[in-house]
C-alpha positions in Angstrom: 46.4 -15.4 -65.4 44.4 -14.2 -62.4 44.7 -14.8 -58.7 41.5 -14.8 -56.7 42.1 -16.4 -53.3 39.8 -15.7 -50.4 39.2 -17.0 -46.9 36.1 -15.8 -45.1 35.2 -17.5 -41.9 32.6 -15.6 -39.7 34.3 -14.1 -36.7 37.8 -15.1 -37.9 40.7 -13.4 -39.4 40.5 -13.1 -43.2 43.3 -13.2 -45.8 42.2 -11.9 -49.2 44.2 -11.6 -52.4 42.1 -10.1 -55.1 44.7 -8.3 -57.1 43.5 -7.4 -60.6 47.1 -7.6 -61.9 47.9 -10.8 -63.8 50.7 -12.2 -61.7 50.0 -15.8 -61.0 48.2 -18.5 -63.0 45.5 -20.6 -61.3 47.7 -23.7 -61.9 50.8 -22.1 -60.2 48.6 -21.0 -57.3 47.0 -24.4 -56.7 50.4 -26.1 -56.9 51.9 -23.7 -54.4 49.0 -24.2 -52.0 49.6 -27.9 -52.0 53.3 -27.5 -51.6 52.9 -25.1 -48.7 50.5 -27.4 -47.0 53.3 -30.0 -46.9 55.5 -27.5 -45.1 52.6 -26.9 -42.7 52.6 -30.7 -42.0 56.4 -30.4 -41.2 55.5 -28.0 -38.4 53.5 -30.7 -36.8 55.4 -33.9 -37.5 58.8 -32.8 -36.1 60.8 -34.0 -39.2 62.1 -30.6 -40.4 64.9 -28.3 -39.3 64.6 -26.8 -35.9 61.9 -29.3 -34.8 63.2 -28.9 -31.2 61.7 -25.4 -31.2 58.1 -26.2 -32.2 56.6 -25.9 -28.7 54.6 -22.8 -29.9 52.6 -24.9 -32.4 50.2 -26.4 -29.8 50.8 -23.8 -27.2 47.5 -21.9 -27.1 45.3 -24.9 -26.2 47.8 -26.1 -23.6 48.2 -22.7 -22.0 44.5 -22.2 -21.7 44.2 -25.2 -19.3 45.6 -23.3 -16.3 45.9 -19.7 -17.4 43.8 -18.3 -14.6 46.1 -19.8 -11.9 49.4 -19.5 -13.7 49.7 -15.7 -13.5 47.9 -14.8 -10.3 51.1 -14.4 -8.3 52.4 -11.9 -10.7 49.2 -10.0 -10.8 48.9 -9.9 -7.0 52.5 -8.8 -6.5 52.2 -5.8 -8.8 48.5 -5.0 -8.2 49.2 -1.7 -6.5 52.3 -0.6 -8.4 52.2 2.8 -10.1 54.4 1.6 -12.9 56.0 -1.6 -14.2 59.1 -1.7 -16.3 59.3 -4.6 -18.8 63.0 -5.2 -19.4 63.8 -7.2 -22.5 64.8 -7.0 -26.1 63.6 -8.5 -29.3 61.1 -11.3 -28.7 61.4 -10.7 -25.0 59.4 -7.5 -25.2 58.0 -6.9 -28.8 55.0 -9.2 -28.3 54.0 -7.5 -25.1 54.3 -4.1 -26.7 52.4 -5.1 -29.8 49.4 -6.3 -27.8 49.3 -3.4 -25.4 49.8 -0.8 -28.1 46.9 -2.3 -30.0 44.6 -2.3 -27.0 45.6 1.1 -25.5 46.0 4.6 -26.8 48.6 7.1 -25.4 45.7 8.6 -23.5 44.4 5.5 -21.8 46.1 6.2 -18.4 46.3 2.5 -17.7 47.3 1.4 -14.2 49.9 0.2 -13.7 51.7 2.2 -16.4 53.7 -0.2 -18.5 57.2 1.1 -19.4 60.0 -0.5 -21.4 63.8 -0.7 -20.9 66.7 -2.7 -22.2 65.4 -2.8 -25.8 68.2 -0.4 -26.9 71.3 1.3 -25.4 70.2 5.0 -25.5 71.7 6.7 -22.5 69.3 9.6 -22.6 66.2 7.3 -22.7 67.4 5.3 -19.7 68.5 8.3 -17.7 65.1 10.0 -18.2 63.4 6.7 -17.3 65.3 6.5 -14.0 64.4 10.1 -13.2 60.7 9.5 -14.0 60.7 6.5 -11.7 62.6 8.1 -8.8 59.6 8.9 -6.7 57.3 6.1 -7.9 56.5 2.7 -6.5 57.5 0.6 -9.5 58.0 -3.0 -10.3 60.4 -4.7 -12.8 59.6 -7.7 -15.0 63.0 -8.8 -16.4 63.0 -11.2 -19.3 66.2 -13.0 -20.3 66.9 -16.7 -20.7 70.6 -16.2 -19.8 70.5 -13.0 -17.8 73.6 -11.7 -19.6 72.2 -10.3 -22.8 73.9 -6.8 -22.8 71.0 -4.5 -23.4 68.5 -5.8 -20.8 71.3 -6.7 -18.3 72.5 -3.1 -18.3 69.0 -1.7 -17.9 68.2 -4.2 -15.1 71.3 -3.3 -13.2 70.4 0.4 -13.4 66.8 -0.3 -12.2 67.9 -2.6 -9.4 70.3 0.2 -8.2 67.4 2.7 -8.2 65.4 0.4 -6.0 68.3 0.2 -3.6 68.6 4.0 -3.6 64.9 4.1 -2.7 65.7 2.0 0.4 64.2 -1.2 -1.0 67.3 -3.2 -1.2 66.2 -5.6 1.5 62.8 -6.3 -0.2 63.7 -6.7 -3.9 61.5 -9.7 -4.1 58.4 -7.4 -3.7 59.5 -5.4 -6.8 61.0 -7.9 -9.3 59.6 -10.7 -11.3 62.1 -12.8 -13.4 61.3 -14.7 -16.5 64.2 -16.9 -17.4 65.6 -20.4 -17.8 64.3 -23.1 -15.5 67.7 -24.2 -14.2 70.7 -22.2 -15.3 72.0 -18.7 -16.1 72.7 -15.5 -14.2 69.1 -14.5 -13.9 68.0 -17.9 -12.6 70.7 -17.7 -10.0 69.6 -14.3 -8.9 65.9 -15.3 -8.8 66.7 -18.3 -6.6 69.0 -16.2 -4.3 66.4 -13.5 -3.8 63.4 -15.9 -3.8 61.8 -13.9 -6.6 58.5 -14.7 -8.2 59.7 -16.3 -11.4 58.5 -17.9 -14.6 60.2 -20.1 -17.1 61.1 -19.4 -20.7 60.3 -22.7 -22.4 63.3 -24.5 -24.0 61.2 -25.5 -27.0 60.0 -22.0 -28.0 62.3 -19.4 -29.5 62.1 -15.7 -28.5 60.3 -14.4 -31.5 57.6 -17.1 -31.1 57.3 -16.6 -27.4 54.5 -14.0 -27.0 52.0 -16.6 -25.8 54.4 -18.1 -23.3 55.2 -16.4 -19.9 57.5 -14.1 -21.8 54.5 -12.2 -23.1 51.7 -13.4 -20.8 53.2 -12.3 -17.5 53.5 -8.6 -18.4 50.2 -8.7 -20.2 48.5 -10.2 -17.2 50.0 -7.5 -14.9 48.8 -4.9 -17.4 45.2 -6.3 -17.1 44.9 -8.0 -20.5 42.3 -10.7 -20.8 44.6 -13.7 -21.3 41.8 -16.1 -21.7 40.4 -14.3 -24.7 43.9 -13.8 -26.2 44.7 -17.5 -26.0 41.2 -18.5 -27.2 41.7 -16.4 -30.3 45.1 -18.1 -30.9 43.7 -21.6 -30.2 40.8 -21.0 -32.7 43.3 -19.8 -35.3 45.5 -22.8 -34.7 42.6 -25.0 -35.7 41.8 -22.9 -38.8 45.4 -23.0 -40.0 46.0 -26.7 -39.2 47.6 -28.9 -41.9 44.3 -30.8 -41.7 42.5 -27.8 -43.1 42.0 -27.6 -46.9 44.7 -25.4 -48.4 42.1 -23.3 -50.2 40.4 -22.6 -46.8 43.6 -22.0 -44.9 44.6 -18.3 -44.6 48.1 -18.9 -43.3 48.8 -21.4 -46.2 47.5 -18.8 -48.7 49.6 -16.0 -47.2 52.7 -18.1 -47.1 52.1 -19.3 -50.6 51.7 -15.8 -52.0 54.9 -14.7 -50.3 56.8 -17.6 -51.9 55.4 -16.8 -55.3 56.4 -13.2 -54.9 59.9 -14.4 -53.9 60.0 -16.7 -57.0 59.1 -13.7 -59.2 62.1 -11.8 -57.9 60.4 -9.5 -55.4 62.7 -8.8 -52.5 60.6 -6.7 -50.0 57.2 -7.1 -48.4 55.6 -3.9 -47.1 53.1 -4.4 -44.3 50.8 -1.4 -44.5 49.0 -1.1 -41.1 46.0 1.1 -41.4 45.9 2.1 -37.7 48.8 3.6 -35.7 47.8 1.3 -32.9 49.0 -1.6 -35.0 52.5 -0.1 -35.5 54.1 -2.4 -32.9 52.3 -5.4 -34.3 54.2 -4.5 -37.5 57.5 -4.2 -35.5 56.8 -7.7 -34.0 56.1 -9.0 -37.5 59.3 -7.6 -38.8 61.4 -9.5 -36.2 59.4 -12.6 -36.7 59.9 -12.8 -40.4 63.2 -11.1 -40.7 65.0 -13.2 -38.1 63.3 -16.4 -39.3 63.9 -16.1 -43.0 66.9 -13.9 -43.5 69.6 -16.6 -43.9 71.8 -18.0 -46.6 71.2 -14.9 -48.7 67.5 -15.7 -48.8 64.3 -14.1 -47.5 62.0 -11.2 -48.2 62.9 -8.0 -46.3 60.0 -7.2 -44.0 59.2 -3.4 -44.0 56.2 -1.5 -42.8 54.4 1.8 -43.4 51.9 3.5 -41.1 48.8 4.6 -42.9 48.0 7.3 -43.8 51.1 9.1 -42.3 53.7 7.4 -44.5 51.7 8.0 -47.7 53.0 11.6 -47.4 56.6 10.4 -47.3 56.8 7.0 -49.1 53.7 7.1 -51.2 55.4 8.3 -54.3 58.1 5.6 -54.1 55.5 2.9 -53.6 53.5 4.2 -56.5 56.2 4.7 -59.1 59.6 3.6 -57.6 61.7 0.5 -57.9 59.2 -2.4 -58.3 61.1 -4.6 -55.8 58.2 -5.1 -53.4 54.7 -6.3 -52.9 52.3 -4.9 -50.3 50.1 -6.5 -47.6 47.5 -4.3 -45.9 46.7 -5.0 -42.3 43.1 -3.8 -41.7 40.5 -3.8 -39.0 36.9 -4.3 -40.2 35.2 -1.9 -37.8 35.8 0.6 -35.1 34.1 0.6 -31.7 34.0 4.4 -31.8 31.7 6.8 -33.6 33.6 10.1 -34.1 31.6 11.9 -36.7 32.7 15.0 -38.7 30.6 18.0 -37.8 29.1 20.4 -40.4 30.2 24.0 -40.5 28.2 26.8 -42.1 31.2 28.6 -43.6 32.8 25.3 -44.9 36.1 27.1 -45.4 38.0 23.7 -45.6 35.4 22.3 -48.1 34.9 19.3 -45.8 31.1 19.4 -45.5 30.8 16.6 -48.0 32.2 14.5 -45.1 29.8 15.8 -42.5 28.1 13.0 -40.6 30.6 10.4 -41.7 32.9 8.8 -39.1 36.6 9.1 -39.0 36.9 5.4 -39.3 34.8 5.5 -42.5 37.2 8.1 -44.0 40.2 6.0 -42.9 38.8 2.9 -44.5 38.1 4.7 -47.8 41.7 6.1 -47.7 43.0 2.5 -47.4 40.8 1.3 -50.2 41.8 4.1 -52.5 45.5 3.5 -51.7 45.2 -0.2 -52.5 43.6 0.5 -55.8 46.2 3.1 -56.7 49.1 0.8 -55.8 47.5 -2.1 -57.7 47.0 0.1 -60.7 50.6 1.0 -60.4 51.6 -2.7 -60.8 52.2 -3.4 -57.1 50.9 -6.8 -56.0 48.4 -6.1 -53.2 46.7 -8.3 -50.6 45.0 -7.7 -47.3 44.7 -9.3 -43.9 41.5 -8.3 -42.0 40.6 -8.7 -38.4 37.2 -7.9 -37.0 38.4 -5.6 -34.2 41.4 -4.9 -32.0 40.5 -6.8 -29.0 42.3 -9.7 -27.2 40.6 -12.4 -29.1 41.3 -11.1 -32.5 44.9 -10.1 -31.6 45.5 -13.7 -30.5 44.2 -14.9 -33.9 46.5 -12.5 -35.7 49.7 -13.4 -33.7 49.2 -17.1 -34.2 48.3 -16.6 -37.9 51.6 -14.8 -38.5 53.6 -17.4 -36.5 52.2 -20.3 -38.5 52.7 -18.6 -41.9 56.2 -17.7 -40.9 57.2 -21.3 -40.2 55.9 -22.5 -43.5 57.3 -19.6 -45.4 60.8 -20.1 -44.1 60.7 -23.9 -44.7 59.7 -23.1 -48.3 63.0 -21.2 -48.7 64.9 -24.2 -47.4 66.1 -22.4 -44.2 65.7 -23.2 -40.5 63.0 -20.8 -39.2 64.1 -21.1 -35.5 67.8 -20.2 -35.4 69.6 -16.8 -35.8 73.3 -17.5 -36.3 74.0 -14.1 -37.8 72.9 -12.2 -34.7 76.1 -13.4 -32.9 78.4 -11.5 -35.3 77.6 -8.0 -33.9 77.8 -9.2 -30.4 81.2 -10.7 -30.9 82.5 -7.4 -32.3 80.8 -5.3 -29.6 82.3 -7.4 -26.8 85.8 -7.1 -28.4 85.4 -3.3 -28.6 84.2 -3.0 -25.1 87.1 -5.0 -23.8 85.2 -8.0 -22.5 87.5 -10.8 -21.4 
C-alpha cells in the first residue's frame, strides 16, 4: 500500500504526494481519482447542488476579455491617494489581502497604502485607523452586496463621517468606490444617490469564490497589481484542472481525492503549512474557502494553518507526537528572487560558518524538507503544493486551484459548497442582544 501521485507541468503549480507511509492502496487511489473527476464534471454541467453559484468556474477567461478597460475608472479615481481603505469582511476582503500580502512585504512602502476596515469589530483598531487617516487624502473601497452587513457597515459609516469632518462631504464621489449588488440594497441606493464609481458583485459567484471578480480585482487594480497576469494564471490553471484532463494529470483532482481519503480514514483536520510568512493570508483565505464550503451537516475537515518556521517552536511538538487527528499539506515556493547569503565570521561564535555562502531561502527550503520528513516519520500523512514563485501569474494559478479542488471536495462529502446557513445563527443572536428591531 503506497501512494505515489505526482503532477509536474513546466511552469505550472505542482501537487505532490510522495508520503512513504502506507496509507492508501493503489486501487483505492485510482478509484477515488475517477470518482473525484465525476464531481469535477458536476462543477461544469450545472446538475449538482448550488449550480446557480458556479459563475467562478469560467470566470478567468471571461474576465480577461476586457480587464484593461474594466478597472481604469477605479485606478484613475484613486491614482493620487495616499491611502485606500478596503472595507469588507470574509470573502469581500480576504482574497485582496491574500494577494497583496504575497506580493508585498511590510517594508514595500507601496502607494497608495492599502488598509483594511470592517473585517472585525475591534474599537481600538478602528479608532487608531481613523486617527491615522485624519490628515491624509484617502479613498474608500466598500464591498458589500447588501450594504447592511454589520462589521463593514459600521466601519463605512465611521470612514464616511471622517471624510465629512475633513470637509469632503460634498465630494464623496471622489473618495468612495462601491462594489455591491447591481440593482438593490442599501449600498446600491447610496451609490446611485451619490453617483459613485461602482462595480457589481456577480449574483452567480459567492463571496469566498469572488477574488477574481470586481470584489478582488478593483482593490488589486488600485494597488497596482498586474490583473492580466493574475487572470492568465487562473485561466491556465482552469484548463489544467478541467474535467477533460486525465485525473492522474489533474492536480486539483488529486488534492481533493487525497483530502477525501483522509476524511474516510477518520482524519478531522488538515494543516496547511505555509513555508513563507508572505503566504499567511493565502492560508487565511484558504481557511474560509474550505471551512465555509465543507463545514455542514457535521461533516468536513477543519482547515488550520501554521506559519513555518515560527510555529514549529510552538506547535511542532504537537504535530510530531500529539493526537493523530490531522494530515499536513505544505505550501511551498520553488525559488526566491532574492539572494541574501549568510556571511562568514572569523570568530564563528554562533557556529554558523557551515552556512556561510548559502542563501536564506536555501536554509528555509531545507528546514521545510526536514520538517516534512520528521512529520512523515512520525506517522503524519504529508503532501505538498508547489508554485514556482510568488508573482501574479502563479498566485492566480494557486487561487483557482484551491477553488476548483474545494468544489469537488465538498461535493464528495454530499454537501452544497456554495451556501452557509450556519453563519446566520450568530447574526440573529447578535441582533437580538443589540436591540435591533
